[in-house]
N, C-alpha and C positions, 0 to 999 in steps of 0.2 A: 607472740606465738604465731599470729597470722603472717607477719613479715618473714618469719623463719620458714614457714610453709611455702611462701612464694619463692624464696631464695632456693630452697631444695627443688621445687618444681622446675624453675628455670635451669638449674644445673642439670636435671635429668633430660630436659628438652634439648639442651646444648649437646648432650652426649648422644642422643638418639638421632637428631637431625643429620649430622654428618654421615653416619652409617647408612641412613636411608638414601641420602643424596649419592653416596658412592655406589649403592646398588643400582640406582636409576641411571647411572652413567655407563653401564655396561650395554654395549650394542654389538651386533654381529650381522655381517652381510656376506653374500657370496657373489663372485664375479658373474656366475650364470646359475640359473635354476633349472635349466634343461640342457642336456648334453647328448649329442648323437655320437656313438662310438662304433668302431668296426669290431672285428674279432679280437683285437688287442687293445683293451681299455687303457693299458699302461702308457700309451702315447698321449694321454690326456691328463691335464692337471686342472684343479679348480682353486682359485684364490679365495681365501677367507680372510676377512679383515673387520675391524671395528674399533671401538674405543672402550677403555677400562681405566680405572684409577691407577696411577703409577705405583709400582712396587708391590702390587697385589697379583697373586698367581692367576693366570688365565688358562682354562682347559677347554679344548674343543673335542667333543666326542662325535664320531661318525659311525652310524650303524645302518646296516642293510637289513632287508627282510630275512626272517628265519629260514634256514635251510637244514634238512637232515644231513647227518654225516654218517657214512657207512664205515664201520671199523670191525676188525677181527683181532682177537688176542693171539691167534695162530696164523702167521703169515706163511703162505706157500704159493707156488706157481700155478696151482690148479684153479679151474673156474669155481669149484665148490669149496667154500670156506667154512671152517668149523667155528662155532661160537661167534657167529656174525651178528652184529647188532646195529640198529639205527639209533643214533643219538639225536634227539629232537630238542627244540627250544633254543638252539644256538643261532645267532645271526649269521647270515652268509658273508657278511663283511663287518669288521669292527676295527676301527682305527682311532687312537686317542693322541692328540697333540697337546703338549704342555709348553708353558713359557719358561719353566725352570725344572731342574731335576726333581724327581718325586721324593728323593731323600730329604728335600727341604720342606716337604709337606707332611703334616702330622699323619701317622699311619691310620688313625681312627677315621680319617676322611677318605682313605683310598678306595674302599668299596663303593661309597656313595658317589664319588667322582668318576669311578670306573677306571682308575689308574693302577689297580693292583696287578703286578706282573704275572700272578698266577690266575688271573681272570676269575677271582672268587665270585664276583657279582654275576658273572655269566654261568658259572658252575652251579650256583644255587637255583637257576631257572631251568637247567637241562634235565632231561629224563631219558630213560633207555627203553627201547622196544627190541626184544630179541627176535632174530629171524628163525631160530630153531627153538624147540621146546626144551629148555634147560632146567625146568623146575624153578623152585624159589631160590633166587640168588641173593647173596648177602649184600649189604650196603657197600662194603669195601669193594666187592667185585663190580657192582654197578658204577661206583666212583672210578674204578680203573678204566671202564669203557669211556666215561666222560673225559678222563685225562687223555686217553688216546685221541679222542675227537679234537680236543683243544690243541694237542701236539700237532695233529694233522693240519689244522687251520694255521697254526703258528709257522710251520715249515713252509707252507705255501704263501706266507706273508699276507694271508687274508685277515689275520689278527695281528695287530702291531701296536706297540706303545712307543711313540716318537717323542722323546724327552728333549726339551729345550729348543724346539724347532719354531715356536712362535716368537717372532721378533718384536721388540718393543721400541718405540720412539716417542717418549713422553707418554701421553695418554693413548696414543695410537698403537695398535698391534696388527700384525699381518703374518700369514703363512700360506702354505699350499697343501691341499688335500691330494695325495697321490692315488690315482686309480690303479687297480691291480688286475692282471689277467685272472679270469676265473670268478670274479666278483659278479653277483647278480645284477643284471641290467634292469633294475626296477627303481622303486622309490627309496632314496637314501635320506636318513634324518641326520641333520647337523645341529648339535646343541652346544651352546656356549655356557661355561660356568666361570664364576668368580669366587675365590675364597677370600672372605673379609674376616680376618681373625678366625673365629670358630663358626662363622655363618657362611653357608654355601648359597650363592645367588645363581639362579639359572634363568635362561630365556626360553621362550617357546621355540621348539625345533624349527630350523629352516629346512625346507624340503627340496631335495635335489633329485630330479628325474633323469635317470640314465636310460637311453633307448638305443637300439641298433640302427646304424645307417641302413636305409632300405631303398630298394629300387622297385620291389614288387612285394605283394602280400599273397599268402595262401591262407584263406580263412582269416583268422585273427592273428596269425603268426607272421612276423615280418622277417625277411631274409636280408642280411647285411650285404653291402656291396662286395665285400670279400667273399662271402658265401656264394653269391651269384657267380662270381668268377670261377670259384672252385667247381661248382656244379657244371658250369659251361665246359670247362676242361674235361670233366668226367663224361659229359654227354657226347663230345665230339668223336671219340673213338667208337662209341656205341652206334652213333649215326653213320659213320663210315662203314662199319661192319654190316649194318642193315643195307646200305646202298650196294655194297659188294655182293651181298647175298642175293639181292633182287636182280642185279646184272648177271650173276652166274645162272640163276634160274631162267632168265630170258634167253641166254645163250644156249642152255640145255634144250629149251623148247624149240629154238630154231634148228638145232642139230637134229632133233627127232623129226621135225617136219621135213628137213632135207633128205634124211634117210627114207622117210615114207614116200617121197616123190620119186626117188631113185628106184625103190622097189616096185612102184606102180609102172614106171617106164620099162623095167626089165620084164615084167609079166605081160605087158602089152606087146 
């Protein structure tokens, strides 16, 4: 009986140890943890790479800080929008990279991994604040506003699901995180996931700090190099106009003094 117990225990250990070892083999690194960008972040890319057991799906989730999305169910060209709402709780940037098509991953893992094309995992965290007093709105109406916000993010490519872009070479994997215009230039979280049968293994998020290229600061806000150039071009016409105004007033003053001298000479 005792020998049978030992055999069963060793069999269980032999099953558990490989799974644990596979989980420990997941690593993730970024080429840079701090990036300075101008007004167009899309000119920059970040390399993400690491190691993972062969033939197991690798998912990289990239999330920016939450940003409200302003939406209206009635679009028009006027400044005043009816039924306008702020959708809160959505990240300002959300990008998911996978090593294989999501159809090859069981659907009951989609939300936990964040690879649902409908962004259900984000929808569950979102909430709506109306700009006008609309009374009590139904859950369906509130969900419509959240759908509009998700569509807005998707059309601007601030939300994206990039399938099969993580390349594999044995245990090594690598890919690129594409930065997008309009994304928040703050702290971005990069999290690596590994799907080992029905077990999801995740690492602590890597932090990527995006900040604007700066030549000068006003208070705590930094201006990018491109912004400084734009402001300089806007200031030059104003400065020339001010100089022209001053010169014109000096000329008018001289003309008045000249007329005054002539009048004094006539009366003398």
